[in-house]
N, C-alpha and C positions, 0 to 999 in steps of 0.2 A: 060475558063481557070482561071478566077479570083478566084472562090471558091476553086479550086484545089491548086493554088499557095498559097493561104492563109492557107490551111490545112497543106501543106508541111512546110511552114514557122513556123507554130505553133509547128509541131512535132520536127523540128530542135531546136527550142527555148527551148522546154521541155527537149530534150536530153542534150543540153549544160548546162542547169540549174541543171539537175540531176548530171551531171559529176562534176560540180563545188562544189556542196554540198557534194558529196561523195568522193572527191579526197583525197589522203593521206595527213595528216597534217605534216608539218615539225617538227622535234624533237628538243626541246630546252634543252640543257644539263644543269644540276645543278652543280654549282661549290662549292666545299667544301674547306674551308681553315683549314689546319692542323697546330697547333702551336706546334713546336718541343721545348721541354724543354731543357734548357742548362744543361750540367752535373752538378750535385750538388757539390757545393763547400764545404769547411770544415764546419761542423756544426756551426750554428750561436752561438754567445756568449750567455750565459744564461741570461734570464730576471730575475732580482732579485726577489726572492719570498718573500722578506720582505714586509709586508703590507705598502701600500703607506703612506708616511709621508711628511710633508713639508720640503722641502730641506733647510738646513741652508743657509743663505746668504753668498756667497763666500767673503772671506776677502782677500785683496791684500797681496801678500807675504811680511812679515815683513822685515824690513831692519836690517842689522847686527848692533849691538851696542858694543862699546868698553868696556862697563861695564855690569856685569851680570844683566839680566832682572828679574831673579827669584832667591830667596835665600831661604834657609831652607827646600828645598825638596831633599830627598836623591838621586834623579835621575836628579836633575837640571830640565831642560825643556824636559820632557819625553813624548814620543809619542808611544803608542801601537797600532799596526795595527792588526785587526782581519779579516781574509778571511772566510766569511760564506759560507754555502751551498756546502762545499767540499765533495768529493766522487762521483762527477758526471762528471766533465770535467777535466780528469786526466792530459792532456797535459798542460793546463793553470795553473792548481794547482801545477804541478811540476816546472813551471816557477817561482811561488812564493817561493816555497821551495828553489830554487837555488839562490835566492836573498841573498846577504851577510849582512843581517841585521836580528836582532831578529824580529820575527813576529809569529802570532798564527793562526793556521788553525782550524776552527770549523766544525767538520765533522758530517754529517747527518748519522742516523742509517739506516741500511738495504738498501743501495743504491749500485750500481755496484762496486765502488772502496773504500768503507768505510774502510776496513782493510788496503788496499794497501797504501792509501795516509796518514792514520794515522801513520803507521809504518815508512814510508819514512820521514815524517815530524819530527817525534820523533828522528829518526836516525841522522837527519841533525841539531838537537838541536833547532828546532822550538817548539813552544807551541802547545799543542793539547787539544781541547775542544769537548764536545758533543754539537752539535747544536740540541737542543730538540724541535721537532715539537709540536706546541701548537695551539689550536683552534683560528680561525680568527673571526672577526666581519662580514666579507663579506661572509662567508660561503665557501671560497676557501679551498680546501683540502690541508693541509700542508705536506701530505705525510705519509709514514709508521712510526708507532711508536708514533703517536700523543697522546697528553693529551687533554682531553676535559672537559668542565664544567659539562657534564652529568655523568662523572665517579664518583664513590664513592672515599673516601679517600684511601681505600685499593687498588682499581683499579689504581688510580694515582700512588701510591707507586710502585705497581707491574710494571706499564708501564715504569716509570723512571728507575727502576732497570734493566728491560729488555733492554732499550735503552743504558744504561751505559755499559751492558755487550757486546753490539755491538762495543763500542769504549773503550776498557779497558785501553787504554793509556791516556784517558782524565783526566786532572787535575782540570777541571772546566766545567761549563755548561753556555750556553746562549740560549735564546729562539729563535726558528725559527718560524716566523710569531707570533701567540699568542696574537694578539691584543685583543681578548676576554678573553682568559684564564689568561693572565698576569694581567688583571684588576680585577680578582676574588681572594679576600683575602683567601678564603678557599682552592682554587686550589693551589695557590702559597705557602701556608703554608705546604701542603702536599709535594709539589715539593722540597722545601727548606729543609724539614725535612730529606729527603733522602740524600741530599748533606751534611747536618750537621753530619749525622752518618758516612759519608765516608770521611770527612775532605776535601771536594771539595769547590771551590769558585763559585760564581754566578755573571755573567755579564748580566745586564738588557739591552737588545737590544733596548728598548724603541720604540717599534712599535706602542705604544699607550701612549699618554701623561698621561692617567689615570693608567698606569701600577703601581702595588704595589710590583713588584719583588724585586727592590733594597731595599726598606723600610722593606719588610718582612725578607729579608736576614740579614739586619743589626740588626733587632729586635731579631732574632734568633741566633745571634752571628756567622753568616756565612760571611766569607770574601767577599766583594762585591764591585762593581762599576757599572757605566752605560755608555752607548755609548754617545759620544758628537756629532759626525759627521757621516753621511752616505756619502761615497765617490762616489757612482755611481748610483744615481737615474736616470741618463741618461748614455748611453753607449757612452761616448764622452771623449777623452783624455783631452782636454782643461778643460772640466767641472771637471773631477776628479783631475786634477792638482790644480784647484782653491779650491776645497774642502780640499785637502791636505794642502794648504796654510791656510785655515780656521782653520784646526785642529792644525797646528803649532802655529798660533797666540794664540789660547787657551792655549797651552802648555807653551808658552813663558809668558803668562799673569798670569796663575794660577799654573804652575809647572808641569802639566800633562794633557794629553788628550787621549781619545780612539776613534779611527776611525774604522768604519766597511765598508768593501768593499766585492766584490763577484768575483768569478773566471771568469771575463771578460778580454779578451785580451786588451781592452782599459784601464782597471783599472791597469793591470799589466804594461803596457807601461807607464802610468802616474807615478806609484810608482817608477819604475826603473829610470825614468828621474828626479824625484824630490829628490831622496835620497841624492845625493851630495849637492844639493842647500839647503835642510833643515839642513843637517849636518854642513854646512858652517855657518848657523845661530846659531848653538849651540843646535840644536835638537838632543836628544839622543833616538834612537829607542830601545824599551824595550819589553819584553814579557808582556802580559796583566796581568799575575799573579803577576808581580812586582808592579802593581798599585792598588791592592785590599787590603782592610783592613776591619776589623770588624766595624770600626767607619766611613767607607766610604772614607777614605783618602788613 
C-alpha cells in the first residue's frame, strides 16, 4: 500500500497546486480623483501691458502746509491722472469716468470698447487720448495698430493715421508699450510729424529711459510732457495709494505731475480713496492736456 498512497498523495498535491495557480485573481479598482473647478468669478483685473519699469520709490503722504508750497504755476500743485489700456475692461473704465475729478482715458485702437468708452469719457468731460501701440524690446505684441521699427516712414504715418481714425475724439497721444520704438529717433520723428499736422499733443509714457519721444516732440514744436509715476506696477490698493502720494509730492514740489494707471479695480479703489486726502493738501486734479507745452512746461 505504500507506493499507492504515495501516488495518491502526489496526485492530490498536483491538483491543489494547479487550482491555486489558476484560481481567479481579485480585482483591485483604480480610483480617479476629479477636480471640479469653481465657477468663474468676474474676470481678473488686467495686467498692465506697459513694459516693466523700475517702480518709483513711494513717498509718504505730504503734510498740509499753511503757506503755499508752489508758486508761479497756473494750476498750483496740479496732478494729471491718465488711465491707459482703455477699451477692454468697460466696467472698471466706467468707474473712472464716474469719478468727479478731471482725468484722461487713453484708449487703444481696435479693441472691443474703443468707441464706446471714448464717447462716454468725452461726454463726461474727461480727456481722451489715443494709446498708440508701439514695438517692445521684449518682443511682446502690443496689439492691433502697432508701430514698429521695421516700418518705413510712410508706413508709420499711415498706421498712426489709421489708429487716430479709430479714436477720433483723441486730443493727444501717448505710447502703449513702445520700449523699442520710442527710443528710435526716426520712428518717433515720423509719429510726431502726424501729431504736428493735426495739432495734437504727445505724452511720453517713458516705458524706456532711453525714450526720445518727449525730446522729439519738443524739437518739432508739438505740446508735450512725460509720465512721472506709474500707479499700479502691482495690483494692490495700498501700493497704488503710496504711488499717488509720490505723485502728489512731485506736484507739490515742482508744480505738476503726471501719473499713469490702468483699468484695475485696485487702482480705481485707491484713486477714489485718495481724492479727498490729496485735495485737502492743495492738489488740483487736471486734464493732462493742461500740463503740456511746446517747451515741456
